[in-house]
C-alpha positions as CSV (number, residue, x, y, z in Angstrom):
1,M,-0.1,0.3,0.2
2,N,1.4,3.0,-0.8
3,I,0.3,7.1,0.5
4,Q,0.8,8.2,-2.9
5,E,-1.2,5.4,-5.2
6,Y,-4.3,6.7,-2.7
7,F,-4.0,10.3,-3.7
8,T,-4.1,9.9,-7.0
9,R,-6.9,7.3,-6.7
10,I,-8.5,11.0,-5.1
11,S,-6.9,13.1,-7.4
12,Y,-5.6,15.1,-4.3
13,N,-2.2,16.9,-5.4
14,N,-1.7,19.3,-2.4
15,S,0.8,19.2,0.1
16,H,0.3,17.0,3.7
17,K,3.2,17.9,5.2
18,D,0.8,19.8,7.8
19,A,-1.1,17.1,9.7
20,D,-3.6,20.4,9.7
21,L,-7.4,21.3,10.0
22,Q,-7.6,22.8,6.8
23,T,-5.5,19.7,5.1
24,L,-7.8,17.5,6.6
25,T,-11.0,18.8,5.2
26,V,-9.4,18.4,1.8
27,I,-8.4,15.8,1.8
28,F,-11.4,14.6,3.4
29,Q,-13.0,16.2,0.7
30,H,-11.5,14.8,-2.3
31,H,-12.3,11.1,-0.8
32,I,-16.0,11.8,-0.7
33,Q,-15.7,13.1,-4.1
34,A,-13.9,10.0,-5.5
35,I,-14.9,7.0,-3.6
36,P,-18.3,6.4,-4.1
37,F,-20.6,4.6,-0.7
38,E,-21.6,1.8,-2.2
39,N,-22.6,-1.8,-1.5
40,L,-22.4,-3.1,-5.1
41,S,-20.5,-6.4,-3.8
42,M,-22.8,-8.2,-2.3
43,H,-25.5,-7.7,-5.1
44,C,-22.8,-9.2,-7.7
45,G,-21.9,-12.0,-5.5
46,E,-18.4,-10.9,-4.0
47,T,-17.6,-11.7,-0.9
48,I,-16.4,-8.2,1.2
49,E,-13.5,-8.8,3.7
50,L,-12.9,-6.6,5.8
51,D,-9.1,-6.2,5.4
52,L,-6.8,-3.2,4.8
53,Q,-4.9,-5.2,1.9
54,A,-8.3,-5.8,0.4
55,T,-10.6,-2.8,1.0
56,Y,-7.0,-1.4,-0.6
57,N,-7.0,-3.4,-3.8
58,K,-10.7,-2.9,-4.0
59,I,-10.7,0.8,-3.3
60,V,-7.5,2.2,-4.5
61,R,-6.4,-0.3,-7.9
62,K,-10.2,-1.6,-8.9
63,K,-11.2,1.7,-8.3
64,R,-14.3,0.7,-6.4
65,G,-16.0,2.2,-3.8
66,G,-16.9,0.8,-0.5
67,W,-19.6,0.9,2.6
68,C,-18.7,2.2,5.7
69,L,-16.6,-0.6,6.7
70,E,-14.5,-0.3,4.2
71,S,-14.2,3.4,3.2
72,N,-13.1,5.0,6.2
73,H,-10.9,1.8,7.2
74,L,-9.1,3.6,4.2
75,L,-9.3,6.8,5.7
76,F,-8.0,5.9,8.8
77,W,-5.4,4.1,7.2
78,A,-4.3,7.4,5.3
79,L,-4.4,9.8,7.8
80,Q,-2.5,7.9,10.3
81,E,0.2,7.4,7.3
82,V,-0.1,11.6,6.7
83,G,0.1,11.4,10.9
84,Y,-3.3,12.8,12.2
85,D,-4.4,11.2,15.8
86,V,-6.6,9.4,14.4
87,C,-9.0,6.5,16.0
88,I,-12.5,4.8,14.9
89,L,-15.2,4.6,16.8
90,G,-18.3,2.6,16.7
91,A,-22.4,3.7,15.7
92,N,-25.6,3.0,16.2
93,S,-28.1,3.8,13.1
94,Y,-31.3,5.6,13.7
95,D,-33.8,3.3,11.4
96,P,-36.9,6.2,10.9
97,A,-39.0,3.3,9.6
98,K,-38.7,2.1,13.2
99,A,-37.9,5.1,14.5
100,A,-35.2,3.6,17.2
101,Y,-31.5,3.4,16.8
102,A,-30.2,0.0,15.9
103,T,-29.9,-2.0,19.5
104,E,-26.5,-3.1,18.0
105,T,-23.5,-1.5,16.8
106,N,-24.1,-1.7,13.0
107,H,-21.2,1.5,11.7
108,I,-18.0,2.9,12.3
109,L,-16.8,6.6,12.1
110,L,-13.4,8.5,13.1
111,K,-12.3,10.8,15.2
112,V,-9.1,12.8,14.5
113,V,-8.1,15.2,17.5
114,I,-5.8,18.5,16.4
115,K,-3.9,20.7,19.1
116,G,-6.3,19.0,21.2
117,N,-9.8,19.9,19.5
118,P,-11.7,16.1,18.4
119,Y,-13.4,16.1,14.9
120,I,-15.7,13.6,13.6
121,L,-15.4,12.5,9.7
122,D,-17.4,9.7,8.8
123,A,-16.8,9.2,4.5
124,G,-18.9,6.2,4.6
125,F,-22.7,7.3,5.4
126,G,-23.7,8.3,1.7
127,G,-26.4,9.9,0.3
128,P,-28.2,13.5,1.6
129,Y,-26.5,12.3,5.1
130,Q,-23.3,12.7,4.3
131,A,-21.0,15.6,6.1
132,W,-18.6,17.1,3.4
133,E,-15.8,18.7,6.0
134,P,-14.8,17.5,9.5
135,L,-17.2,18.2,12.4
136,M,-16.0,19.7,16.1
137,L,-17.5,17.4,18.6
138,I,-19.0,19.9,20.9
139,S,-22.9,19.5,21.9
140,G,-25.2,21.2,20.7
141,K,-23.6,23.5,18.3
142,D,-25.6,23.9,15.1
143,Q,-22.7,23.3,12.1
144,P,-23.8,24.3,8.5
145,Q,-22.1,23.1,5.6
146,M,-22.9,22.6,2.5
147,P,-25.2,19.6,2.2
148,G,-26.9,21.1,5.5
149,V,-26.9,21.7,9.4
150,F,-25.3,19.0,11.4
151,R,-25.6,18.5,15.0
152,F,-24.2,16.5,17.8
153,T,-25.7,16.4,21.1
154,E,-24.1,14.6,23.8
155,D,-26.4,12.9,27.1
156,N,-24.5,11.2,29.8
157,G,-21.7,9.8,27.8
158,T,-23.5,9.3,24.4
159,W,-23.2,11.1,21.4
160,F,-26.4,11.7,19.3
161,F,-25.9,12.9,15.5
162,E,-28.5,14.4,13.6
163,K,-28.9,16.8,10.4
164,V,-31.6,19.7,9.6
165,K,-33.3,18.2,6.7
166,R,-33.8,20.5,3.8
167,K,-37.2,20.6,1.6
168,H,-36.9,18.8,-2.2
169,Y,-37.8,21.0,-4.6
170,I,-39.0,17.9,-7.4
171,S,-38.3,19.2,-11.6
172,E,-41.3,18.0,-13.5
173,Q,-40.0,15.3,-15.4
174,S,-39.3,12.9,-11.9
175,V,-41.2,10.3,-10.5
176,P,-43.0,11.0,-7.2
177,F,-40.5,11.0,-4.4
178,S,-40.9,9.8,-1.4
179,D,-38.8,9.8,1.6
180,T,-39.7,7.9,5.0
181,P,-42.2,9.9,6.4
182,E,-40.3,11.0,9.1
183,L,-42.1,14.2,12.0
184,G,-40.0,17.7,12.0
185,N,-37.3,18.8,10.1
186,I,-34.4,16.6,11.8
187,R,-33.3,13.6,10.9
188,K,-31.5,11.6,13.4
189,I,-28.8,9.8,11.6
190,Y,-26.7,7.8,14.5
191,A,-25.7,7.8,18.4
192,F,-22.1,6.6,19.4
193,T,-19.9,6.9,22.4
194,L,-16.3,7.4,22.8
195,E,-15.1,3.9,23.4
196,P,-12.0,3.8,20.7
197,R,-12.6,0.0,19.0
198,A,-10.6,-1.4,16.6
199,I,-11.2,-2.9,13.2
200,N,-11.6,-6.4,14.2
201,D,-14.3,-5.8,16.4
202,F,-16.3,-5.4,13.5
203,Q,-15.2,-9.0,11.9
204,A,-19.1,-9.9,13.0
205,L,-20.5,-7.2,11.5
206,N,-19.4,-7.3,8.2
207,T,-20.1,-10.8,8.1
208,Y,-24.3,-10.7,9.2
209,L,-25.1,-7.2,7.1
210,Q,-23.9,-10.3,3.8
211,V,-26.1,-12.9,5.7
212,S,-28.7,-10.9,6.9
213,S,-31.5,-10.3,4.6
214,D,-33.2,-8.1,7.0
215,N,-30.6,-5.2,6.7
216,I,-31.4,-2.4,3.9
217,L,-27.8,-3.1,2.5
218,Q,-29.1,-6.6,1.9
219,K,-32.5,-5.3,0.2
220,K,-30.8,-2.3,-2.3
221,S,-28.3,-1.6,-3.9
222,I,-26.5,1.2,-3.2
223,C,-24.5,4.1,-4.7
224,S,-23.8,7.1,-4.0
225,L,-21.0,9.6,-4.4
226,Q,-20.6,13.3,-3.3
227,T,-20.3,16.2,-6.4
228,T,-19.3,19.3,-6.0
229,E,-23.0,20.8,-6.2
230,G,-24.8,17.7,-4.4
231,L,-24.4,14.3,-5.0
232,H,-25.4,11.3,-7.5
233,A,-27.4,7.9,-5.7
234,L,-28.1,4.4,-7.7
235,V,-30.7,2.6,-5.5
236,G,-32.1,-0.4,-7.8
237,W,-32.7,1.2,-11.0
238,T,-33.2,4.8,-9.4
239,F,-31.3,7.1,-10.5
240,T,-30.9,10.6,-8.4
241,D,-28.9,13.4,-9.0
242,M,-29.5,16.3,-6.3
243,K,-28.3,19.7,-5.9
244,Y,-28.0,21.2,-2.8
245,N,-29.6,24.5,-2.0
246,Y,-31.1,25.0,-5.7
247,M,-32.8,27.9,-3.6
248,E,-33.2,29.0,0.0
249,D,-33.6,26.1,1.8
250,M,-34.3,23.7,-1.2
251,D,-32.4,20.9,-3.1
252,L,-33.4,20.1,-6.4
253,V,-34.0,16.8,-7.2
254,Q,-34.2,15.3,-10.5
255,I,-34.8,11.2,-10.6
256,T,-35.0,8.9,-13.4
257,T,-35.7,5.2,-13.5
258,L,-33.1,3.2,-15.8
259,T,-32.9,-0.3,-17.8
260,D,-30.7,-2.9,-17.1
261,E,-28.1,-1.6,-19.6
262,E,-28.5,2.3,-18.7
263,V,-27.6,1.3,-15.1
264,E,-24.0,-0.3,-16.6
265,K,-23.5,3.2,-17.9
266,T,-24.7,5.1,-15.6
267,L,-22.2,3.8,-12.7
268,K,-19.1,3.9,-15.5
269,D,-20.4,7.6,-16.2
270,K,-21.7,9.1,-12.8
271,F,-19.1,6.6,-10.2
272,N,-17.0,5.9,-12.3
273,I,-17.5,2.2,-11.9
274,V,-16.6,-0.7,-14.1
275,L,-17.9,-4.0,-12.3
276,E,-16.0,-7.5,-12.9
277,N,-19.2,-9.6,-12.3
278,K,-23.0,-9.0,-13.0
279,L,-24.6,-6.7,-10.8
280,V,-28.6,-7.4,-9.8
281,P,-29.9,-4.2,-9.3
């Protein structure tokens, strides 16, 4: 594994001599705009190994994306290589359909400490709930970014992460857009503690997500990538192009239903992904 090869993969050409916040922000943005959040392997009959070399080969050399366990693990390695004080944390995702947080840890994120100040970094949530910049780990403070306003609240050692949702402007040619109905404009994302974790703590989760039929990653083939203006997302045969803050407090959403042939072409054109095996959306 080679840090320069990783930087080439994410089109990062700047200096990384200073392990400061500015450098962290730029590396992170290059990462999320180059590496899609995707679970296509499990819909192509491929096994996802929770192993750094395997993840590196898949994302850096084969120019694929990955889910949180892969993308954040790779980013963890890269930041350590550059000299950041970084550790892995575990989180319990919020399920709007059940209006509850998962009972078991099912997500990983990173904590980076710079000059004594902790920041949360997560390149593996994807879609419209993907932050674009490191977030200060501070309770109750609104942190506006291009995708929206993010916020942490802390209660007795447990941290809760949420986003203020914007309205959606659906362009005329789009099919109706349905988000999980939710009261208010706050979208809970996940809960976590600051207990440092090792990647091997998540081996059972990595296996479970690939064999359990009860999780969203098994039910839907997902690929999403942040752009300079918003995001592209392909879920099954549905392609969504979102532009953030198209009008005040409103995102522009364009939705297209694709054919099987168009799915393959869209993966190549929009996500720079060419699959080795046949995708069953």
